[in-house]
BAFI-3210 file (N, C-alpha, C; in Angstrom, 3 decimals, decimal comma, padded with zeros to 6 digits):
// residues 83
n [1|2|3|4|5|6|7|8|9|10|11|12|13|14|15|16|17|18|19|20|21|22|23|24|25|26|27|28|29|30|31|32|33|34|35|36|37|38|39|40|41|42|43|44|45|46|47|48|49|50|51|52|53|54|55|56|57|58|59|60|61|62|63|64|65|66|67|68|69|70|71|72|73|74|75|76|77|78|79|80|81|82|83]
n.u [-018,286|-019,125|-020,570|-021,555|-023,818|-025,102|-027,363|-029,470|-029,358|-030,830|-033,465|-033,330|-032,719|-035,036|-036,907|-035,888|-036,220|-038,984|-039,775|-038,556|-040,004|-042,571|-041,955|-041,044|-043,370|-045,049|-043,697|-043,824|-046,520|-047,090|-048,103|-046,260|-043,965|-042,166|-039,282|-038,523|-039,362|-037,809|-035,251|-035,482|-035,969|-033,523|-031,753|-032,934|-032,720|-029,924|-029,416|-030,682|-029,245|-026,744|-027,347|-027,979|-025,526|-024,019|-025,291|-024,692|-021,965|-020,633|-018,475|-018,382|-020,511|-020,820|-023,198|-026,461|-029,680|-031,815|-032,208|-031,437|-031,852|-033,856|-035,889|-036,363|-037,485|-039,892|-041,044|-041,366|-043,090|-045,312|-046,135|-046,891|-049,015|-050,992|-051,798]
n.v [098,413|099,317|101,210|102,350|103,821|105,166|106,654|105,447|102,838|102,061|102,092|100,064|097,900|097,804|097,038|094,504|093,156|093,219|091,662|089,265|088,662|088,127|085,908|084,045|083,761|082,516|080,088|079,069|078,616|076,779|073,689|071,875|069,073|068,773|068,559|069,454|072,113|073,084|072,907|074,770|076,991|077,333|077,899|080,197|082,022|082,186|083,381|085,901|086,921|087,142|089,054|091,322|091,785|092,445|094,804|096,511|096,418|094,761|092,355|088,938|086,645|088,126|089,268|088,501|088,284|086,826|084,452|081,240|078,890|079,660|080,271|077,740|076,516|077,981|077,181|074,384|074,475|075,788|073,862|071,777|072,939|072,965|070,395]
n.w [149,187|145,886|143,549|140,356|140,086|142,481|143,228|141,917|142,715|144,980|144,015|142,108|143,764|145,324|143,387|142,766|145,257|145,560|143,380|144,116|146,428|145,360|143,763|145,694|147,246|145,402|145,127|147,753|147,982|146,056|144,455|143,734|143,881|146,939|146,959|144,407|144,465|146,577|145,460|143,349|144,935|146,318|144,163|143,151|145,292|145,424|142,945|143,213|145,407|144,191|142,215|143,776|145,042|142,772|141,881|143,988|143,981|145,706|147,327|146,168|147,739|150,041|150,868|152,048|151,221|151,979|154,477|153,919|155,437|157,258|155,446|154,361|156,605|156,819|154,433|154,790|156,971|155,858|154,075|155,778|157,160|155,267|155,027]
ca.u [-019,225|-018,764|-021,542|-021,482|-025,101|-025,604|-028,698|-030,452|-029,187|-031,959|-034,634|-033,093|-032,830|-036,448|-037,531|-035,430|-036,817|-040,404|-039,841|-038,218|-041,152|-043,611|-041,461|-041,043|-044,760|-045,515|-043,074|-044,335|-047,915|-047,234|-048,433|-045,188|-043,290|-041,314|-037,865|-038,373|-039,513|-036,636|-034,126|-035,721|-035,833|-032,096|-031,128|-033,512|-032,085|-028,537|-029,436|-031,003|-028,084|-025,728|-027,788|-027,848|-024,089|-023,570|-025,830|-023,985|-020,523|-020,148|-017,756|-019,185|-020,757|-020,788|-024,543|-027,525|-030,938|-032,731|-031,534|-031,970|-032,312|-035,137|-036,848|-036,715|-038,408|-041,190|-041,536|-041,838|-044,247|-046,460|-046,576|-047,560|-050,265|-051,998|-052,173]
ca.v [098,425|100,294|101,211|103,510|104,521|105,101|107,242|104,527|101,501|101,775|101,780|098,741|096,911|097,692|096,222|093,125|092,545|093,000|090,495|088,085|088,377|087,489|084,594|083,164|083,474|081,504|078,803|078,585|078,220|075,864|072,286|071,050|068,228|069,558|068,575|070,300|073,511|073,430|073,137|076,070|077,992|077,552|078,572|081,539|082,839|082,420|084,335|087,231|087,373|087,538|090,298|092,417|092,059|093,128|096,174|097,292|096,293|094,070|091,109|087,731|085,924|089,020|089,692|087,500|089,002|085,882|083,336|080,034|077,943|080,164|080,125|076,317|076,255|078,534|076,329|073,140|074,802|076,089|072,579|071,005|073,612|072,683|068,973]
ca.w [148,088|144,866|142,464|139,467|140,120|143,855|143,351|141,354|143,291|145,875|143,194|141,514|144,843|145,678|142,340|142,954|146,442|145,283|142,503|144,907|147,298|144,554|143,365|146,871|147,606|144,461|145,458|149,034|147,828|144,926|144,729|143,180|144,875|147,839|146,584|143,216|144,889|147,382|144,547|142,716|145,986|146,544|143,024|143,053|146,334|145,000|141,831|143,738|146,181|143,213|141,586|144,747|145,176|141,550|141,877|145,004|143,850|146,907|147,035|146,043|148,980|151,197|151,249|152,013|151,381|152,608|155,127|153,297|156,463|157,745|154,365|154,286|157,712|156,412|153,362|155,383|157,808|154,993|153,505|156,830|157,492|154,245|155,065]
c.u [-018,855|-019,751|-021,400|-022,744|-025,713|-027,021|-029,794|-030,394|-030,353|-033,207|-034,511|-033,261|-034,278|-037,179|-037,148|-036,128|-038,317|-040,593|-039,542|-039,383|-042,266|-043,207|-041,504|-042,457|-045,329|-044,964|-043,647|-045,760|-048,142|-047,595|-047,398|-044,597|-042,256|-039,870|-037,626|-038,445|-038,296|-035,411|-034,275|-035,531|-034,360|-031,442|-031,666|-032,875|-030,651|-028,480|-029,730|-029,864|-026,989|-026,089|-027,619|-026,377|-023,572|-024,031|-025,037|-022,464|-019,890|-019,407|-018,698|-019,294|-020,811|-022,171|-025,531|-028,837|-032,007|-031,900|-032,184|-032,513|-033,677|-036,221|-037,286|-037,690|-039,803|-041,841|-042,127|-043,086|-045,484|-047,013|-047,362|-048,916|-051,364|-052,460|-053,348]
c.v [099,563|100,190|102,487|104,367|104,503|105,656|106,287|103,130|101,123|101,384|100,387|097,665|096,719|096,830|094,750|092,461|092,328|091,768|089,212|087,691|087,660|086,067|083,616|082,808|082,402|080,132|078,219|078,062|077,194|074,454|071,342|070,164|069,044|069,661|069,472|071,772|073,945|073,688|074,470|077,208|078,334|078,299|079,984|082,475|083,166|083,462|085,757|087,773|087,889|088,889|091,490|092,790|092,815|094,573|097,057|097,260|095,648|092,793|089,911|087,025|086,804|089,431|088,534|088,211|088,126|084,776|082,042|079,044|078,371|079,981|078,664|075,944|076,766|077,630|075,049|073,384|075,074|074,814|071,778|071,615|073,294|071,239|068,727]
c.w [147,139|143,710|141,642|139,534|141,516|144,009|142,858|141,983|144,204|145,105|142,578|142,583|145,284|144,654|142,489|144,145|146,269|144,396|143,245|145,811|146,551|144,154|144,529|147,292|146,686|144,765|146,742|148,914|146,721|145,388|144,136|144,277|145,666|147,383|145,383|143,590|145,701|146,505|143,833|143,703|146,205|145,385|142,844|144,063|145,934|143,885|142,317|144,590|145,246|142,583|142,523|144,934|143,959|141,520|142,831|144,863|145,071|146,509|147,012|147,391|150,219|151,689|151,131|152,254|152,020|153,223|154,644|154,322|157,008|156,685|154,210|155,406|157,377|155,372|153,939|156,234|156,966|154,374|154,542|157,190|156,495|154,260|155,987]
res [m|d|t|d|f|p|d|q|a|g|e|v|l|l|s|l|t|q|g|l|g|e|t|l|a|g|m|l|l|s|n|e|p|s|q|a|v|l|q|r|l|e|s|t|i|a|a|y|n|h|a|v|e|r|v|l|g|a|p|k|g|s|l|y|i|v|d|l|a|t|l|k|e|w|f|e|s|s|r|q|d|r|l]
***
């Protein structure tokens, strides 16, 4: 990893993860059709992973801040619990 701003990287990452948490909560609780939310979920996770790698200067595809398979399970479970 290689970042020009190591002292500020933690603060930036904290902001990113808080934003991601809010975004994911909104998606998990939404009433949108499941397939539409799952597509947004996948692209959102990819975008945040990319952002974290850029902040840290990590190689592309080297970091995963959220396991997509686990998140999909939570999503499906949250949908079933509301039925």
